[in-house]
N, C-alpha and C positions, 0 to 999 in steps of 0.2 A: 232824879233827872229823867226826863221823858226820852224815849228812843227816837221820837219823831222831831224833825227840824222843820224849818220853813219849806213850803212846796216851791220847787224850782221847775222851770221849763227849760229843756235843752232840745235843740234841733239837731238831729243826727245829720251826717253827711250824706246819708242814703235817701235821696229824693225828698229831702226836707220833711221826713216823717217826724211828727211831734211825739215827744215822750215826757211824761211826767214822772219825777221820782222824788223820794225823800232822802235827804241827807242824814246819814247815821254815823255817829262818831265811832272810832275803832273800840273805845271802851264800852259802848252801849249797843250790843248786838240784838236790838229789838226784843229785849226781854219782856218789855211791857206789851200787853195785847190791848192796852187802851188806845182809842183813836186820838189823833192829835186834836189839840183844842181848836184848830181851824179845820176840822174835818168837813164841815158844811162847804167852806170855800174850796177845799181840795176836790170834793166830789162834784161841786157846781162846775169847777174848771173842766173836770173830765167829761161831765155831761155836755158842757158847752162845745168842747172839742169834738166829741162824738156826734152831736147834732150838726155842727159845722161840716164835718166829713160827710154825713148822711145828705145834707142839702147840696153838696158838691156832686153827688152821684146822680146817674140817670135813675129816675124813680121807678125801678123795676127790679125784681128778684134777680140776683146775679146767677141763679141756677136755671130757673124756668122762665124768666122774663115777665112773670105775672106782676100785678100791682099790689097784691097782698089783700085785695078785697076790702071788706068792711073794717078789718083790724089793722090794715096797712102793713108796712114793712118793718122788720125787726133787725137789730144789729146782733150778729153771731160772732162769738169769739172762737177762733180756730183752735187756740189752746185755752182750755177751760180756765175761768177766774180761779177756781179752787186749786188749780196747779201752778198758777203763777201768783206769788204772793204780791208782787209789784209789776207794774207795767202791763197788766192784762188788757188794759184799755188802749194800748198802742195801735196806731193806725194800720201797722203791718199785721196785726192779728185780728182784724175784724172784716166781716162780709155783711152785705145787706141782703136779707132773704125774706120771702114770704113765710108766714107762720107754718104752712104745710111743709115746705121744704126745710125749714129750720127744725121742725119736730121729727119728720120722717127721714129725709135724705142725709142731713148733716149731723144728726145725733150719732150715727155710727160710721160715717164716711172717714176713711183714713186721712191723716193730716196731708199726706203728699197730694191727694186729689183736691183737698180743700185749698191748698197752696197753689195748685194749678188753676183752679177757678179764680182765685185772688189774682194771679198773674194775668189771666186773660180778661178779666173784668175790671180791675182796679190797678192798672199798671203804675199809676202815679203814687200809690201807697204800697205797692209790693216791693219788698226788700227781703230777700231770703236771708242774707247775712244778718240783718237786724233781727228777724224773727228767730233765727237759730241762737243768737245771743241772748234774747229774752227768755227763751224757753230752756236753753241749756241742752237742746237736742243735738245729736251728732248723726252723721251717716246719710244726711239728705244734701244733695248739691244741685246746682242749677240744671245739670243734664237730667237728673231724676225728675224734676218739676217740669222740664220741657217734654220729656217722655210721657209723663202723666197727662200733660195738656194735649198732646197729640193723640193719646188714646181716647180721651174724653171727647175730643172733636170727631174722631171716627165713630164713636157710639152715639154722640149727640151732635149731629151736624149743625144745629141752631146755636151751639155754644161757640161763640165767636168773640174776638176782642170787642170791647165797647165801642171801638171806632166804627163798628158795623152794627148799628141798633137792630134789635129784633123786630121792630114794628115800623 
């Protein structure tokens, strides 16, 4: 019996952030590493949702405001895919970055600062409670993210909420 069931979409009560998950029975604790038979459908739905989210954003890097140049903009997971077996693709876990910021700035930036950028630049998909549930992390609260956002805005005056475009 496969550990994977039909893909289901559930919408959280946290700003309508979409989440995809697999139903797993209590008897079957994901023992199998095999991909579900409908894995193409599963990953296509994830890609469609990510592309939909990307299209909804201002087409500029959420950190530097750049367009990403020739290579365009990339989706960055705040918590790495390898650390989240499920739900790495949730909208509360992604940022839109240019390649340079993705590789240099965000590869080592602490989660709290990345969450502050998410809060400032994508308030519609930002949901700290949801992100904490997905990642299982503890010890971060809304005040911490607000403090980090204030510090970022002091050091980078151009880092403002998306209601105030950079250009």
